[in-house]
C-alpha positions as CSV (number, residue, x, y, z in Angstrom):
1,X,78.3,5.0,-58.7
2,X,79.5,2.6,-56.1
3,X,82.1,1.0,-58.4
4,X,85.0,2.8,-56.9
5,X,83.9,1.5,-53.5
6,X,83.5,-2.0,-54.8
7,X,86.9,-1.9,-56.5
8,X,88.6,-0.7,-53.3
9,X,86.8,-3.3,-51.2
10,X,87.7,-6.2,-53.5
11,X,91.3,-5.0,-53.6
12,X,91.5,-5.0,-49.8
13,X,89.9,-8.4,-49.5
14,X,92.0,-10.1,-52.2
15,X,95.2,-8.6,-50.6
16,X,94.2,-10.0,-47.3
17,X,93.5,-13.4,-48.7
18,X,96.8,-13.4,-50.4
19,X,98.5,-13.1,-47.0
20,X,96.2,-15.8,-45.5
21,X,96.1,-18.5,-48.1
22,X,94.6,-21.0,-45.7
23,X,91.8,-18.7,-44.6
24,X,88.9,-20.7,-46.1
25,X,90.2,-23.9,-44.4
26,X,89.3,-22.6,-40.9
27,X,85.9,-22.7,-39.2
28,X,83.8,-19.6,-38.4
29,X,85.6,-18.9,-35.2
30,X,89.1,-19.2,-36.7
31,X,88.1,-17.0,-39.6
32,X,86.6,-14.3,-37.3
33,X,89.9,-14.3,-35.4
34,X,92.0,-13.9,-38.6
35,X,89.6,-11.2,-39.9
36,X,90.4,-8.9,-36.9
37,X,93.3,-7.6,-39.0
38,X,91.2,-6.8,-42.0
39,X,90.1,-3.1,-42.1
40,X,86.7,-3.4,-43.8
41,X,83.1,-2.9,-42.5
42,X,81.7,-5.6,-40.2
43,X,79.1,-6.7,-42.8
44,X,81.9,-8.0,-45.1
45,X,83.8,-9.7,-42.3
46,X,80.6,-11.6,-41.4
47,X,80.2,-12.4,-45.1
48,X,83.8,-13.8,-45.4
49,X,83.5,-15.8,-42.2
50,X,80.5,-17.7,-43.5
51,X,81.3,-18.1,-47.2
52,X,83.0,-21.0,-48.8
53,X,86.0,-20.4,-51.1
54,X,84.1,-21.7,-54.1
55,X,81.2,-19.3,-53.4
56,X,83.5,-16.4,-52.8
57,X,85.3,-17.0,-56.1
58,X,81.9,-17.0,-57.8
59,X,80.9,-13.8,-56.0
60,X,84.2,-12.2,-57.0
61,X,83.5,-12.9,-60.6
62,X,80.0,-11.5,-60.3
63,X,81.3,-8.4,-58.7
64,X,83.8,-7.8,-61.4
65,X,81.0,-8.3,-63.9
66,X,78.9,-5.7,-62.0
67,X,81.7,-3.2,-62.1
68,X,82.1,-3.7,-65.8
69,X,78.3,-3.5,-66.5
70,X,76.1,-3.0,-63.5
71,X,72.8,-3.2,-65.5
72,X,73.4,-6.7,-66.8
73,X,75.0,-8.4,-63.8
74,X,72.7,-11.0,-62.2
75,X,73.0,-10.0,-58.5
76,X,69.6,-11.2,-57.3
77,X,69.8,-12.8,-53.8
78,X,73.6,-12.8,-54.0
79,X,75.3,-13.0,-50.5
80,X,78.0,-10.5,-51.3
81,X,75.6,-7.9,-52.6
82,X,73.4,-8.5,-49.5
83,X,76.5,-7.5,-47.5
84,X,76.9,-4.4,-49.7
85,X,73.3,-3.5,-48.9
86,X,73.7,-4.2,-45.2
87,X,76.6,-1.7,-45.1
88,X,75.0,1.0,-47.2
89,X,71.6,0.8,-45.5
90,X,73.2,0.7,-42.0
91,X,76.6,2.3,-41.4
92,X,76.8,4.5,-44.5
93,X,73.2,5.7,-44.2
94,X,74.0,6.8,-40.6
95,X,76.8,8.9,-42.0
96,X,74.6,10.3,-44.8
97,X,71.9,11.3,-42.2
98,X,74.4,13.4,-40.3
99,X,74.9,15.8,-43.2
100,X,73.1,19.1,-42.9
101,X,70.3,19.8,-45.3
102,X,72.5,22.6,-46.9
103,X,75.6,20.5,-47.2
104,X,75.6,20.5,-51.0
105,X,75.5,24.2,-51.1
106,X,78.8,24.5,-49.2
107,X,82.0,25.4,-50.9
108,X,84.1,22.4,-52.0
109,X,86.7,22.9,-49.3
110,X,84.0,23.1,-46.6
111,X,82.4,19.9,-47.9
112,X,85.8,18.1,-47.8
113,X,86.2,19.2,-44.2
114,X,82.8,17.8,-43.3
115,X,83.3,14.4,-45.0
116,X,86.8,14.1,-43.8
117,X,85.5,14.5,-40.2
118,X,82.7,12.1,-40.9
119,X,84.7,9.4,-42.6
120,X,88.2,9.0,-41.3
121,X,91.1,6.9,-42.5
122,X,93.7,6.9,-45.3
123,X,92.6,3.7,-47.1
124,X,91.3,3.6,-50.6
125,X,88.0,2.3,-49.1
126,X,87.6,5.3,-46.9
127,X,88.5,7.6,-49.8
128,X,85.9,6.0,-52.0
129,X,83.2,6.7,-49.4
130,X,84.3,10.3,-49.0
131,X,84.1,10.7,-52.8
132,X,80.6,9.3,-52.8
133,X,79.5,12.0,-50.4
134,X,81.4,14.7,-52.3
135,X,80.4,13.8,-55.9
136,X,76.8,12.7,-55.5
137,X,73.7,14.3,-53.9
138,X,71.4,12.7,-51.4
139,X,68.9,12.1,-54.2
140,X,71.6,10.4,-56.4
141,X,72.7,8.1,-53.6
142,X,69.2,7.3,-52.5
143,X,68.1,6.4,-56.0
144,X,71.2,4.2,-56.5
145,X,70.7,2.3,-53.2
146,X,67.0,1.9,-53.7
147,X,67.6,0.4,-57.1
148,X,70.3,-1.9,-55.7
149,X,68.0,-3.1,-52.9
150,X,65.2,-3.8,-55.3
151,X,67.4,-5.8,-57.6
152,X,69.1,-7.9,-54.8
153,X,66.3,-8.6,-52.4
154,X,63.2,-6.8,-53.8
155,X,63.5,-4.3,-50.9
156,X,60.5,-2.1,-50.3
157,X,60.5,1.5,-51.4
158,X,60.1,3.4,-48.2
159,X,59.5,7.2,-47.9
160,X,59.3,9.1,-44.7
161,X,57.6,12.5,-45.0
162,X,57.7,15.2,-42.3
163,X,56.6,18.9,-42.3
164,X,60.1,20.1,-41.7
165,X,63.7,18.9,-41.7
166,X,64.2,16.6,-38.8
167,X,67.4,16.1,-36.8
168,X,70.1,13.6,-37.7
169,X,69.5,11.8,-34.4
170,X,65.8,11.4,-35.1
171,X,66.5,10.3,-38.7
172,X,68.7,7.5,-37.3
173,X,66.1,6.4,-34.8
174,X,63.4,6.3,-37.5
175,X,65.7,4.6,-40.0
176,X,66.8,1.9,-37.5
177,X,63.2,1.2,-36.5
178,X,62.2,0.9,-40.2
179,X,65.1,-1.5,-40.9
180,X,63.9,-3.9,-38.3
181,X,60.7,-4.1,-40.2
182,X,62.1,-3.7,-43.7
183,X,65.6,-5.2,-43.7
184,X,68.0,-3.9,-46.4
185,X,65.6,-1.1,-47.5
186,X,66.9,2.5,-47.8
187,X,64.2,4.8,-46.4
188,X,64.1,8.2,-48.1
189,X,63.4,11.3,-46.0
190,X,61.3,14.0,-47.7
191,X,59.8,17.3,-46.5
192,X,56.1,17.8,-47.1
193,X,55.1,21.2,-45.8
194,X,51.4,20.4,-46.4
195,X,51.5,18.0,-43.5
196,X,50.1,19.5,-40.3
197,X,52.7,18.1,-37.9
198,X,53.4,14.5,-37.5
199,X,55.0,11.9,-39.7
200,X,53.8,10.0,-42.7
201,X,55.5,6.7,-43.9
202,X,54.9,5.1,-47.3
203,X,55.8,1.6,-48.3
204,X,55.7,1.0,-52.0
205,X,53.3,3.9,-52.3
206,X,50.9,2.9,-49.6
207,X,50.7,4.7,-46.2
208,X,51.7,2.4,-43.3
209,X,51.1,2.7,-39.6
210,X,54.0,1.9,-37.2
211,X,53.6,1.4,-33.5
212,X,56.8,3.4,-32.7
213,X,55.8,6.5,-34.7
214,X,53.8,7.8,-31.7
215,X,57.1,8.3,-29.9
216,X,58.3,10.9,-32.4
217,X,55.0,12.5,-33.5
218,X,54.7,15.0,-30.7
219,X,58.3,16.1,-31.1
220,X,57.8,16.8,-34.8
221,X,54.5,18.6,-34.3
222,X,55.9,20.9,-31.6
223,X,58.8,21.8,-33.7
224,X,57.1,22.2,-37.1
225,X,56.0,25.8,-36.5
């Protein structure tokens, strides 16, 4: 599912390194300066600024193996795939949360208009992200990213239930709060109409209390009728 994104990302990185053949000779500060011209998400710039050439080449080989056969590639605890997770559970998840609940019922041209506004740019990388939103449902993307997180860092399976659809802004607040406690997890938002107001959060099937939940409980309860 994310292979087109990975292919576009690797192409951008390799093209950049071909122009900066001494990149790995520099220290972190020098690398960060050079990386200013590379148009990729921040998670991958941070990865490149701290990775040795030998480790990068090993990661490149692993990524190509993953693209060829994702189920058999040994990606556990790999630094590159941690960066992939950081991007998808952060920046990309924020984009996904902004989609209306009825987005996938829109006509194709209307969905293209929405995703083009959400993800700008003419690069293959930007195009790959637009295609993810166009071709796969929220459930498809969630399942893929949850599986990836469990394989790479044994990330928790987090589910957030509410009695009604909550706003994109509130989803982002909840997601960001959960990521502070469960890094690289991909919380899934579900509607449970049997809930009488409030919010319920599950971690690996068990209900968990969170100190920050009280800030949003009253809002959800007041707007659940």
